[in-house]
N, C-alpha and C positions, 0 to 999 in steps of 0.2 A: 676475532672480535667476540666479546661476551655475548651469550645468547640472551636476547631481550625477552622473547616470548616462546613458550612451549605450548603448542596446540595439541590437546589430548582428545582423541576421537575413539570412543568405544564402538566396536564393530561386531555386528551379528547378522549374518545372512542378508545383507542389503541388496545383493544382485546389482542390477544396473543403476539403482538409485544412489549408489555411492559415487557415480561418475562426476556429477556436478560438484560434490564435496571435494573430491581429490583435485579436480581442475582448478577450483577456486583457491585452494590452499597453495597450489604451485604457482598461481598468478599473483601472489601477494606483492605489494610494492616494497615491502622490506627486503633488503638484500638476503640472499639465501643463508649467509653465515650469521644473520642476526636473529633468525628464528628456526625452530625445529618443529617437525610434525611427528607425533607419536600415535600410531594406530595400535590400539590394543584389541586384538581379535579374541572374542570371547567364545571360542569353540565353534566358529562358523562351519557349516557343512556344505556350503556352496563353493564356487571357485574363487571367492573373495580373498582368502589367505594367499593363494598363489599370485593373484593379480597385484595385491599390495606388496608382496615380496619383489615383484618385478619393478614396481614404482620405486621402492627403496633402493634397488640395485642401480637405478639410473640417477637418483637424487641423493647425495650424501646427507642432506639435512632431513631426510625422512627415515624413520625406523619403524619396524613392526614388532610388536610383542605378541606372542601366541600363548594362550592359556586355555585350560579346560573351561567349559561353560559354567558360569556362576549364577545364571538365572536372571540377572538384571544389570543395569549400567553402573551401579555403585562401585563394585570391585574393580572393573576395568578402569574407571576414572582414578581410583586410588592407586592402582598399579602405575598408571601414567604419571601421577604426581611424583611417585618415588623415583621414576626413571627420568624425570625432567631435569634440565639444567638451566632453564630460563629464569629471569628475574620475576616474570609473571607466567601464570598458566592460564590458558584459554580453553574452555570446553566447547566442543562442537559435536553434534550428533551426526551419524553417518549418512542420513538422508537430507541434511540441510547443507547450506553453503554460505560463504562469506562474501561481502563486497571486496573488491580488489584491493582497496586501501584500508580495510578494516583493522588489521593488526597494527599498522603504522599509526593510524589516527588514534586508536584506543590507547596504545602504549604512550604516545606523546602526550595525550590529554591526561592520562593517569599520572605520569611523571610530573607534568606541569602543576598538578594540583595535589601531589603527594597522596594519591588515593590508594587504599588497600583493595578496593573493588571498583571496576569500571564497567558500566552497563552501556552497551552500544545499542543504538536504535535498531528495532526489529521490524521486519515486514513479514506478514503471514500469507503464504500461498495456500489458499483454501483452508486456512485455520486461523483462529483468533490470536491476536497478540495485543499487549497493552497499547493504548492510544494516547491517553491523557499524559502519561509519563513522558512521552517523547515529543510534546509540543514545543519544548525549548530545552536548551542545555541547562544542566544543573551541576555546576562545578563542585559544590559542596552540599550533597543531598543527604538527608536523614529520613528515617521512617516518619518523622514528625513534620518535615517541611516539603515533602514530595511524595507522590504515590508510589514509592519504591516497592511497597509490599504487594503491588499488583503484578510485579515481575519476579516470579520465583523459579523460573526454569534456570538450569545451570549455565546457560549460554552467555557467560560473562568472563571477564578477565580478573584474576585474583593474584595479588602479590604473594609469591611463594613463601617469603619470610613470614608474612602475616599468618598464613595457614599453619606453618610449623610452630610459630610462637604460641598460638592458642590451641594447637593440636587438633585442628579441624579436618575431618575426613568424611566421606560419604558413608552412610549406613550401607551394609552389604547384604547380599542374599536376594532371593525372589520376593520382591515387595514393591510397594508403590510409594510415591511422594518422598523418596530419598533426597530429591533436589530441594523440596520445601524445607526439610530439616537443615540441610547444609547452608542454603542461601539465607534463610532467616537468621541463623546464628551469625553468619558473616555480616549481614546488615547491622545487627545489634551490637557487634563487638568491634567493627572496623573503626579506625580513627577517622577515615573519610571515605565516602562513596561518591564517585563522579558519574554523571549520566551524560553521554554524548549523543545529541539528538539531531545534529545537522548533517549526518551522513548515515545511510542505511548500512549498518555493519553486518547484520545477521538476517538471513532469509530462512524462515521457519516453514518447512514444507510438509504438506500432507500428501502422501503418496497417492497416485491414481488408484492403487488397489487398497488404499486405506489400511495398510498393514504396519504402519508405525506402531511402536510399542505402546505409546500413549493412547491409541485409539482402540486397543483390544478390550474385549469385555473384562470386567473386573468383579471380584467378589466384594459386595458392599461391606461385609463385616471386616474383612482384611483391610480394605481401603480406609475405612474410618478408624480402624485401629492404628494404622500408620499416620493418619491425620492427627490423631491425639498426640503423637510424638512431636509434631511441629508445634502444637499448642503448648506442649511441655517446655519447649525452647523459649517461647514468648513468656511463659510464667516464670521461668528461671531467671530471665534477664530484664524483667520489667516489674514495676510495683503495681498493685491493684489500683484501678482508677481509669480515667478517660483514655490515657495513652494505651493501656493494655486492651481496653474495650475496642479502641479503633483498630488495633492490629487483629484481634480476634474477628472483628467484623469482616475482614477480607475472606476468611474461610467460611464464615456463615453465608456471606453473599455468593462467592464464586463456587464453592464446592458443595453447598447445600441448597440454598434457596434457588439459585439459577438452574439446578438440576431438576427442580420441581415445577418449572414453569413451561407453559405452552407445549409446543410440539416436542421439545426435548424430553418431557415426561411422557407424553402420549405415545411417542414412537417406540418406547420400550415395552417389553412384554409385561403382562400383568404380574407374573411372579417376581420379576426384577423390580418393578415399581414398588410393590409392597415391601420387599426386603430393603430397598433403598430408603423408602420413607421411614421404616422402623429404625434403621441405623441412624438416620439424621435426627429423628426424634430423640433418641437416646443421648446423642452428643449435645444437642441443644439444651436438654434438661440438665445434663450432667455438668456442662462446662460454661454455659453462657448466662450471665446475669442480664437484667433488663437494659442496661446501658449499651449492650452490644447491638441489639436490634434497633435501638432508638435512632441510630444514625443512618439507617437504610432508607431507600426511597419508599414512598407509601405502599406501592404494590409489593415490594420486597418485604416490608414489615408485615403485611397481611399474610403472605406465604409463610414467613417465619413463625407467625402466631399459630397458623394451622399446624405447622410441624411441632411446635411446642405442646399444643393441646392434643396431639395425636389424632387429627381429623383428616384421615386419608381420603374419604369420599368427597369432602369439601375441597381438598386440594386438587383432586381430579376434576371436579366441576369448574373450579377457577381456571385451571390449565386449559380446559376446553374453551372457555370464554376468551382467554388471552390469545389462544392460537388463531383466533379470527381477527385479531387486532394487528394491523399493518400500518405502514406509512408510505405516502407517495410524494414525490417531488417533481413538479411539472415545470419545464422551462417556459418562461414568459417572454424573455428577450435575450438575444445573443447578438452582440455587435462589437466591432472594433471601435475603440475610442482612445485617443492619445497614447497609442502604442501598446495598449492592453486590450484584452478581450473582456468586455463587460458581459457578465452572465447574471440575469435576474431569474430567480426561481421561487416558487411558492410551494410550501410543504404543509401537509396536515395528516392526521391519523384517519384511517378508514377502519370500518368494522363490517365484516362480511362483504368487502368490496365497495361499500358506500361510505361517503364522508361521515365521520363520527361526529355526533353532536353532544353538547355539554350544557349544563344549566346556565342560563344567562344571569349575569350579576351575582354569581355565587360567591359567598364569603368562605374563607378558609374553614373547613370543618375541624372537629376535634383531632387531637394528635393520635388518638388510639382508634384503629379500625374497628368497625362493628363486628359482631359475632357472625351474623348471617351473611352468606356469600352475596346474595342479591343486594343487600344493604351496603355491603362493602364495595361493590361495583359502583353504586350510586355515590358513595363516599369518595371513591377514587376520581369519579367524574367531577365532582365539586372541587376537590383538591386541585386537580389539573387545571380547571378553569381559573381558580384563584391564583395559580402559579404562572399564568400566561406571561406575565411581565418578566419572568426569569427564563423563559424558553430560549433555546439557542438553535441556530441552524448554520451549519458549516458546509462549505463546498470543498471537497477533497478530490484531487486528481490522483488516480492510482495508475502507475505504469503497468500495462497489461502483462508484460513479460514476467514481472516478479511481484506485482501487487504492492510495491512500495508506495505509501500514502504521503501526500503533501497537502497541507491545509493552505487555503488561499485567504487573503484578507477580505472580510465581508462587513457589510453594514446590514443590520437585521431590524425589520419592523414587525410588529405583532398586531394582529387584528382579530377581534371577535365578530364574525360575520353572522348576521341574523339567519336562523334556519328554522323558522316556524315559531309557534307560541312558546315563549320562555326558553328557547333553545338557541345555541350558537355553534358555529364551527370555529375552531381555533386554527388560524392560519399564520404561519411564519413565512415572511418574505425576505429573502436575502439578495443583496446586490454585491456581487463579487467582481473584483478586478484581477484578471489573470495576466500577469506580466511574464511573457515567455522567457525573459532574461533572468527572472528570479523565482519562478513558480515552483522549482524543485528545491525547496529549502534554501532560498536565496542564491541558488545556482540555476543556470539555464535548463530548460527541459531537454532531455536527451532525445535523440532520434528514436522514434517508435510510436506506438499507439498508447494513448492515455484516456482512461475512462473517468467520466465525471460522476462522483458519488456525493449524495447529500447525507449528512450526519445530523440527526434531530435529537435534541434532548428537551423533553417537556414532561412535566409531572413526574410520574414514576417510571418513565421509559426512555431508553436511549436506543435508537434504531438507525441503521444505514440502508440506503436504497439507491439504485442507479437513478440519475437525473433523466426523466423521460416517463412515458413516451411523448414525442412531439405531437401536438394536436394534429389530427388528420386535416389535410387541406392547408396547413400552415407550416410547411416544411422548409420554408426559405431560411437559409443561413447566410452569414456574411461570407465573402470570398476568403481564400487563403490569404494569410498575412505574411509579408516578408519583414520580420521583426527580429532584432538582436542577432542578425546573421543566420536566421533559420526560416524555413518555410513551414508555417503552422496552419493547418486546414481544419476548421470545425466541421463535423459531419454527424449525421444521424446514422446509427448502426442499422443493419438489415438482418432480421426483420423487426427487431424490437423497438427501433426508432429512439434509442437512447443517445445522449450526447457524448461524443468522444472527440479527441484531438488526434490528428495525424501530423506528426512532426518529422518532416524531412523524408517521408516515404511515398507520398502521393505522387501520381504522374497524370494519368488521364483525368482524374477528378479535379485537377486544377482548372480545367476548362480552357487551357491555352490552345488546344487544337481546334477550337471552335470560333476563333477570331474571324469576324466577317472580312472578306478580302477588301471590300471598299472602304474599310475604316483605317487601313494602314496606308502610309504614303511616304514618298521621298521628295523632299524639296532641296534642290541643290545636292549636297552630299549628306543631308540630314534625314535619317530614318525616324519616323514617328509611328508608334503602334499603341493603341489603347489596349490595356490588359485587365482581366478580371482579378486583380490582385490588390490587396490593401498594403500601403506603406504609410508610416506615420510622418515621414519627411522624405526629402530627396535621398535616394539610396543608390549607392554605386553597385552596378551589376556588370556583367560582361556578355558579349555575343561571340559565339564561335561560328565562323563561316567556313563551310567545307564544299568542295566541288569534286566530282568524279574526275575532272581533268587536271587536278592538282593534288600532289602528295602533301602539300603544306597547308594546314588550316590557317585562317586569318583570325586573330583575336582582336576584338574591339571593345573598348570600355564604353559603357552606356550608363544612363541614369533612369531610375524609376522615380517618378514624381507623382504626388497625389493629383488625381484628375480635377480640373477646375469645377466640374459638376459635383464632385464629392463621391462619384461612383467609380470605384476602381482606381487605376493609375495609368500613367502614360510613359511608355518607354521611348527614350530618344537616344540616338547614337550617331556619331559622325562616321560615315562609311568611306574607306580608302579606295576610291574608284580605280586608281592606278594599279592596285594589287589584286583587284577582282577581274582577272583576265581568264580567258579560255572557256567561257561557257556559263552554266547555271551554278549558282551558289545557294546552298541551303543554310538556314539560320537555326542555331540552338542557343537558348538563353541559360546563363549561369546566374542563378538568383543569390547564391551565397558564395562568391568567389574566394572568400577567406577561409572556407571550410577545409578540413583536413583532406577530404575527398569530395571536391566540388561536383555537384550533380548537374547534368545538362537536361534542359527541357526543350524538345523540338517545337519550333514555331511553324505554322502553316504558311511559310513565306519562301519564295524562290526569287533570287535577285540576279540581275545581269548588268554588267557594265558595258556601256556603248557610247563612243565618242566622248569619253571623259565623264559621263554621267551614269548614275546607277538608277535602275528602274525595277519595280516589282513586276515579275513576269506573270505569275499566277500563284494560287495557293498550292502548296505542296501537299500531295496525298500519298499515303502509304499504299504500296501495291498489295496484291492479294497474298503473295508469298510471304512478305514480312509480317502481315497480319496473322497468317496461319502459324508462322514460327513463334510469334509472340504469345499466341494462345497456347501452343504446346509447352513453351517455357513455363507459363503460369500453371498449367496442369501438372507439371513435373516439380512444382515447388519453387517457382521463381520468386522475384522480388516484390510482386504485387501484394500489398498489405491485405490482411484479413480484416474484414469490416464487421464481423458479427459481434455478438454480445449486446 
């Protein structure tokens, strides 16, 4: 079979951090003969070369190229391109990993849309990745109709014939931003670029030891010298005017202005800050006309102005003010409704931990920020208040194991709340409906823990924050829901009291062991048990009955129906009295019998059949030994979910 995709992985001393990368590449849903993996070891001095050779010996579609250290990732990637046989090449860093279906989905999507470049959705684990680009699929994207320019890392799929036709390769040697040069030219010269956003293809990982190449200290003069090469590409393939300014704006915003804001600037050493500021000042004056900064947010425009005018002290003062500006998003209501979890939250900016206030009834100020820092802060306040009607608040659920983000549908209301004489607080309130069957990009939520995150865009700021904390004394949450074949439990984390979802992992926290004995009953052969579970409609479940006196469990189909009171649900099941012989039978509930590995939840019920009738004997209780064994298992890393964060 012709090779569809060649995966190229530059490697240098990754240690254990390459394990996830290797495992994900071997798990790909493409057949082994449809793709190849090329590890290009750039002179590693740890045991990685031998480990990769062992992997290649076991897997014919894996090969390892060894070379002397070249200093950066450009040459290893070029060597991989030359060694590749695939129709497409895909670049992966040695400390990142792919979704199991990434290659198959990206290849099929690219072929379907005749793309030269395919950009797969990214998730950042403790590092930033583009967000707006991946809100939806873009089958035919350009730098003009989609925020492609926000994604300049090389972790994409490229048609090999396209790279050869235009002679595109990575700059080599010890340098920075070689990926910006490569990807920018690819975007500008491709016949088509396709963006696949309905599946997380690439997991971009920041190592626990923060030793990724991109996180190492850099020399500002060298860095911005390399940045000029990316600007040269834009200049070569675009005409002067708004389109070029819009592309230049990406570097002004991301690589310059954002480095001069808040704690990102303040946390650097004084020597580095001054050098960084000077290099940015030189690039801004040398390369950017007024149209580049004009499209920035108001706060970004002010920082760009300070850089252009070489006002380092004022930039530092503004960074100190911005460092105190945060956002908070408080949950106001969480409840099940019509098969979805309704989450109402309110978000606003804070300054030094207190609600931030703005001028009441402010008109939009002039387009140009004032010269004075204090006046500019007042200008930003008035501008933000005037823009309240355009503020957005999104609810995003992130899978805790990999930080994959999924936006939920929301309705947003905006309110200026009086806060003293001629001052208001700007509050955004969102009502989100989280459908467990579609909450992960129109697919069901996977089993695991999911954290609720609010994303706020208002005025000149875009900020994310966990939804919480829950108000003290108001910690009530709805019960777990049995929805779309899954058990979904909303809960507050400990100790921070933020909102999260437990999908298919919770046991004790479902509260099934606390059912009052006197609320369960058997009438004839019909068992009735009220349960603290939400169901949107009658839901088929199963009971598993076991007895120490029998080697054969009894499986019984049951129904969970919404309780008439509207509080929880009622389990009903017909009990086969003739099969329940030989003593006491204990009951376990299977809430998702159609799952690949159905999970059983013990009920505090013991049943006995007598004279053709079934009766509840007493509530079952775990003995001391089982409780101790359960605790030991959890201490040793058992299945109990971690509830922190």
